[in-house]
C-alpha positions as CSV (number, residue, x, y, z in Angstrom):
1,X,130.9,122.8,113.1
2,X,129.3,123.0,109.7
3,X,128.6,121.5,106.3
4,X,130.9,120.9,103.3
5,X,129.7,120.2,99.8
6,X,132.4,117.7,98.8
7,X,131.4,114.2,99.9
8,X,127.9,114.2,98.5
9,X,127.9,116.9,95.8
10,X,131.0,118.6,94.7
11,X,132.9,115.4,94.2
12,X,130.5,114.7,91.3
13,X,130.2,118.3,90.2
14,X,126.6,118.4,91.5
15,X,127.1,121.5,93.6
16,X,125.2,124.7,92.7
17,X,123.9,128.0,93.9
18,X,120.5,126.4,94.5
19,X,121.9,123.5,96.4
20,X,123.9,125.7,98.8
21,X,120.9,128.0,99.4
22,X,118.6,125.1,100.1
23,X,121.3,123.6,102.3
24,X,121.4,126.8,104.3
25,X,117.6,126.8,104.6
26,X,117.7,123.2,105.7
27,X,120.4,123.8,108.4
28,X,118.1,126.3,110.0
29,X,114.9,124.4,109.6
30,X,116.4,121.0,110.8
31,X,117.8,122.6,114.0
32,X,121.4,122.1,112.9
33,X,122.3,125.7,113.2
34,X,120.7,125.8,116.7
35,X,122.8,122.8,117.6
36,X,126.0,124.7,116.6
37,X,126.6,123.8,113.0
38,X,127.3,127.3,111.6
39,X,129.5,127.0,108.5
40,X,128.3,126.2,104.9
41,X,131.2,125.5,102.6
42,X,131.8,125.2,98.9
43,X,134.5,122.7,97.8
44,X,136.4,122.0,94.6
45,X,134.9,122.6,91.1
46,X,133.0,125.9,91.9
47,X,135.5,127.9,89.8
48,X,135.8,128.0,86.0
49,X,138.9,130.1,85.4
50,X,140.3,133.6,85.8
51,X,139.3,137.0,84.3
52,X,141.6,139.5,82.6
53,X,142.8,140.7,86.0
54,X,143.7,137.2,87.2
55,X,140.8,136.9,89.6
56,X,139.0,133.6,90.1
57,X,135.6,133.3,88.3
58,X,132.8,131.1,89.4
59,X,131.2,128.6,87.1
60,X,128.4,130.7,85.5
61,X,126.1,127.8,85.0
62,X,126.2,126.5,88.5
63,X,126.6,129.9,90.2
64,X,124.8,132.4,88.0
65,X,124.5,135.1,90.7
66,X,128.2,135.0,91.7
67,X,129.8,134.0,95.0
68,X,129.3,137.3,96.9
69,X,125.5,137.0,96.5
70,X,125.6,133.4,97.7
71,X,127.7,134.4,100.7
72,X,125.2,137.1,101.5
73,X,122.3,134.7,101.4
74,X,124.1,132.3,103.7
75,X,124.8,135.2,106.1
76,X,121.2,136.2,106.0
77,X,120.3,132.8,107.5
78,X,122.7,133.4,110.5
79,X,125.3,131.1,109.0
80,X,128.9,131.5,108.0
81,X,130.3,131.0,104.5
82,X,133.3,128.9,103.5
83,X,135.1,128.4,100.2
84,X,137.7,126.1,98.8
85,X,140.9,126.8,96.8
86,X,144.0,124.8,95.9
87,X,147.6,125.9,96.3
88,X,148.9,123.7,93.5
89,X,148.8,124.1,89.7
90,X,146.5,122.7,88.5
91,X,144.2,121.6,91.4
92,X,143.6,118.0,92.5
93,X,140.6,117.6,90.2
94,X,142.2,119.5,87.3
95,X,140.5,122.7,88.3
96,X,142.0,126.2,88.6
97,X,144.9,126.2,91.1
98,X,146.1,129.2,93.1
99,X,149.9,128.9,92.6
100,X,151.2,132.4,91.9
101,X,147.9,133.9,93.0
102,X,147.9,133.0,96.7
103,X,147.5,136.4,98.2
104,X,145.4,137.7,95.3
105,X,142.9,134.9,95.8
106,X,142.9,135.3,99.6
107,X,142.1,139.0,99.2
108,X,139.3,138.2,96.8
109,X,137.8,135.8,99.3
110,X,137.9,138.5,102.0
111,X,136.2,141.0,99.7
112,X,133.4,138.4,99.0
113,X,132.6,138.1,102.7
114,X,134.1,134.6,103.1
115,X,134.4,133.4,106.7
116,X,136.5,130.3,106.2
117,X,138.9,129.2,103.5
118,X,139.8,125.5,103.0
119,X,143.3,125.8,101.4
120,X,144.2,122.4,99.8
121,X,148.0,121.8,99.5
122,X,148.0,118.1,98.6
123,X,148.3,118.2,94.8
124,X,150.7,119.6,92.1
125,X,152.5,121.9,94.6
126,X,155.1,124.2,93.0
127,X,156.2,125.5,96.4
128,X,156.1,123.9,99.8
129,X,152.7,123.4,101.5
130,X,153.9,125.5,104.4
131,X,155.0,128.4,102.2
132,X,151.7,128.3,100.3
133,X,149.6,128.3,103.5
134,X,151.7,131.0,105.0
135,X,151.1,133.4,102.0
136,X,147.4,133.0,102.4
137,X,147.5,133.4,106.2
138,X,149.1,136.8,105.9
139,X,145.9,138.0,104.2
140,X,143.3,135.9,106.0
141,X,144.5,136.2,109.6
142,X,144.2,140.1,109.8
143,X,140.7,139.8,108.3
144,X,139.6,137.3,110.9
145,X,139.0,134.6,108.3
146,X,139.5,131.0,109.5
147,X,142.1,129.1,107.5
148,X,142.1,125.3,107.3
149,X,144.8,123.6,105.4
150,X,146.9,120.4,105.2
151,X,148.0,117.6,103.0
152,X,145.6,115.0,104.3
153,X,148.3,113.1,106.4
154,X,149.7,113.3,109.8
155,X,152.7,115.5,108.7
156,X,150.3,118.5,108.5
157,X,150.0,118.4,112.3
158,X,153.6,119.3,112.8
159,X,153.6,122.6,110.9
160,X,150.1,124.0,110.3
161,X,149.8,126.2,113.4
162,X,153.2,127.7,112.7
163,X,152.1,129.2,109.4
164,X,148.9,130.8,110.8
165,X,146.3,128.1,110.0
166,X,143.6,127.3,112.6
167,X,142.9,123.8,111.4
168,X,144.7,121.0,109.5
169,X,143.5,118.0,107.7
170,X,145.4,115.0,109.1
171,X,143.6,112.2,107.2
172,X,142.1,111.2,103.9
173,X,138.9,112.5,102.4
174,X,135.8,110.9,103.9
175,X,133.9,110.0,100.7
176,X,131.0,107.8,99.9
177,X,130.3,105.7,96.9
178,X,130.5,102.4,95.1
179,X,133.5,100.2,96.0
180,X,134.1,102.0,99.3
181,X,133.7,100.1,102.6
182,X,132.4,103.0,104.6
183,X,133.0,101.5,108.0
184,X,136.6,100.5,107.2
185,X,137.3,103.9,105.6
186,X,136.0,105.8,108.6
187,X,137.4,103.7,111.4
188,X,140.8,103.3,109.8
189,X,141.2,107.1,109.8
190,X,140.9,106.9,113.6
191,X,143.9,104.8,114.5
192,X,147.0,106.6,115.6
193,X,145.8,110.0,116.6
194,X,147.4,109.6,120.0
195,X,150.8,110.0,118.3
196,X,150.0,113.6,117.3
197,X,147.4,114.6,120.0
198,X,149.8,117.2,121.5
199,X,149.6,119.2,118.3
200,X,145.9,119.8,118.6
201,X,144.2,122.4,120.8
202,X,142.4,125.7,120.8
203,X,142.9,127.6,117.5
204,X,144.9,124.7,116.1
205,X,142.4,121.8,115.5
206,X,143.2,118.4,114.0
207,X,140.6,117.9,111.2
208,X,139.5,114.3,110.4
209,X,137.3,115.6,107.5
210,X,133.5,115.3,107.2
211,X,131.7,112.8,109.4
212,X,129.9,110.1,107.4
213,X,126.8,110.2,109.5
214,X,123.7,109.9,107.4
215,X,125.5,109.0,104.2
216,X,127.8,106.3,102.9
217,X,126.2,103.2,104.3
218,X,126.9,103.6,108.0
219,X,124.2,102.1,110.3
220,X,122.8,104.2,113.1
221,X,125.1,102.4,115.5
222,X,128.1,103.1,113.4
223,X,127.0,106.7,112.9
224,X,126.9,107.2,116.7
225,X,130.4,105.8,116.8
226,X,131.6,108.2,114.1
227,X,130.3,111.2,115.9
228,X,131.6,110.0,119.3
229,X,135.1,109.4,117.9
230,X,135.2,112.9,116.3
231,X,134.0,114.4,119.5
232,X,136.6,112.7,121.7
233,X,139.2,113.9,119.3
234,X,138.1,117.5,119.5
235,X,137.9,117.4,115.7
236,X,135.7,119.8,113.7
237,X,132.2,118.4,113.3
238,X,131.7,118.8,109.6
239,X,128.7,117.3,107.8
240,X,128.8,115.9,104.2
241,X,125.3,114.6,103.9
242,X,122.3,116.1,102.2
243,X,120.7,118.4,104.9
244,X,118.1,120.1,102.8
245,X,114.7,120.1,104.3
246,X,113.2,116.6,104.4
247,X,116.5,114.9,103.5
248,X,118.0,113.7,106.8
249,X,116.1,111.1,108.8
250,X,114.9,111.8,112.3
251,X,117.4,109.2,113.6
252,X,120.2,111.0,111.8
253,X,119.2,114.4,113.1
254,X,119.0,113.0,116.6
255,X,122.6,111.8,116.4
256,X,123.9,115.0,114.9
257,X,122.2,117.2,117.4
258,X,123.0,115.3,120.6
259,X,124.0,118.2,122.8
260,X,125.9,116.0,125.3
261,X,128.2,114.7,122.6
262,X,128.6,118.1,121.0
263,X,129.6,119.5,124.4
264,X,132.5,117.1,124.5
265,X,133.7,118.1,121.1
266,X,133.2,121.8,121.8
267,X,134.7,121.8,125.3
268,X,136.6,125.0,125.9
269,X,139.8,123.3,126.9
270,X,140.1,121.9,123.4
271,X,142.2,118.9,124.5
272,X,142.6,116.1,121.9
273,X,141.6,112.8,123.3
274,X,143.9,109.7,123.3
275,X,143.5,106.0,123.5
276,X,144.3,104.9,127.1
277,X,143.7,101.2,126.8
278,X,143.1,98.4,124.3
279,X,142.1,94.7,124.6
280,X,141.5,91.9,122.2
281,X,137.8,91.5,121.3
282,X,136.9,88.7,119.0
283,X,138.9,89.3,115.8
284,X,139.6,92.9,116.6
285,X,140.0,95.2,119.6
286,X,138.0,97.1,122.2
287,X,139.5,100.4,123.1
288,X,139.0,103.1,125.7
289,X,139.6,106.8,124.6
290,X,139.6,109.7,127.1
291,X,139.5,113.4,127.0
292,X,139.7,115.9,129.9
293,X,136.9,118.5,130.0
294,X,136.6,121.9,131.6
295,X,135.8,121.9,135.3
296,X,137.6,118.7,136.2
297,X,135.3,116.3,134.3
298,X,136.4,113.7,131.8
299,X,134.8,112.1,128.7
300,X,135.3,108.4,127.9
301,X,134.5,106.6,124.7
302,X,134.5,102.8,124.9
303,X,134.9,101.7,121.3
304,X,134.2,98.2,119.9
305,X,136.0,97.6,116.6
306,X,134.7,94.0,116.4
307,X,131.5,92.9,114.6
308,X,130.1,91.1,117.7
309,X,128.9,92.6,120.9
310,X,131.4,92.8,123.9
311,X,131.6,94.1,127.4
312,X,134.2,96.9,127.6
313,X,135.8,98.1,130.9
314,X,137.4,101.4,131.4
315,X,139.9,101.4,134.3
316,X,140.1,104.9,135.8
317,X,143.7,104.3,136.8
318,X,144.6,104.0,133.1
319,X,142.7,107.3,132.4
320,X,144.6,109.0,135.2
321,X,147.9,107.7,133.9
322,X,147.2,109.5,130.6
323,X,145.4,112.6,132.1
324,X,146.1,113.1,135.8
325,X,143.6,116.0,135.8
326,X,140.8,113.4,135.2
327,X,141.7,111.6,138.5
328,X,141.2,107.9,139.1
329,X,137.8,108.0,140.8
330,X,135.5,107.8,142.6
331,X,133.2,109.8,140.3
332,X,129.9,110.9,141.8
333,X,128.6,112.8,138.8
334,X,128.2,110.5,135.9
335,X,126.2,110.4,132.7
336,X,125.7,108.2,129.6
337,X,125.9,110.7,126.7
338,X,123.8,108.6,124.3
339,X,121.0,107.6,126.7
340,X,121.3,110.7,128.8
341,X,121.0,108.6,131.9
342,X,122.9,109.0,135.2
343,X,125.2,106.0,136.1
344,X,125.5,106.5,139.8
345,X,128.7,106.6,141.7
346,X,131.6,104.9,139.9
347,X,134.6,103.9,142.1
348,X,137.5,102.5,140.2
349,X,136.2,101.4,136.8
350,X,133.1,101.4,134.5
351,X,131.9,98.4,132.4
352,X,129.7,99.1,129.4
353,X,127.8,95.8,128.8
354,X,127.1,94.4,125.4
355,X,128.5,97.3,123.4
356,X,127.3,96.3,119.9
357,X,129.6,95.5,117.0
358,X,131.1,98.7,115.6
359,X,129.4,100.5,118.5
360,X,130.5,102.8,121.2
361,X,129.5,103.7,124.8
362,X,130.3,107.3,125.7
363,X,130.2,108.7,129.3
364,X,131.1,111.8,131.2
365,X,132.4,111.5,134.7
366,X,133.4,114.0,137.4
367,X,134.3,113.9,141.1
């Protein structure tokens, strides 16, 4: 759980030392750190070149005090610090790549006090993505630094854990801006995860990239859906919006700090949820996704892809067919995770009425 500079700032070169410091301040002041969001990460374009010894050098205009000083400031706020590097040559945005310097750059990051490295292996690769990530992992793993890597497609799910990475990007960048249909971009990234769900789990997380909550044109209804889907998937909850003090709305902060939904994402079993049923709804589909939780409970997300409202029914037998540990009911302990209300005893199914277009109902059930 954390924040990354790319979607709102680094993509346009608007990242800076001041931005990151004020972001760290905002995460504390807005209650995001208390809710569990602990990483603050730089992304591409922070570097300007290499020195005479071949070490990466930060852009002196944007980061005049250097990266170690920035990492120390982030740490002083009780947060963890992340950084970005590219395994190719050059990087995706034409920036300094790390090919031929993989272990040197990893060791430099460790010396700077970095807690997480986002190692991009999707552009201009001179060696295989696996070999590039493996070289970095040999330095980062002994130092206890988290390594997230991947090519931005499902293939990453098959190999990332085997090279020592703890997380893999399995989908495209979640970016905002002109010409992008935010809803289509976000929801299309959440289509076939059931095909690779067995590759996700504790210490090998399937990363769907930053949530688009609070940015990019999502309504509050769509934002709740975004967070619900990421949570049912056990995906890292990464923010891309401006979280500096005064920037997020109260509604956005309420979505991002919903402890019931966060608990589903952060459940200690770390099981990746799957789609257990789907039915036609208007011109699209209504789907039920399920995820077993610690202690014999189960989380369900009833997801309406259509633009109109629909009733959506979750049959507990279909949940049990995918996850026998969830059982097929009756459930006597039940909770709506967005309204925080109890739902009474549920015998064989649950129907969420009038789920709004692009909306979701999310519940937790237990015997």
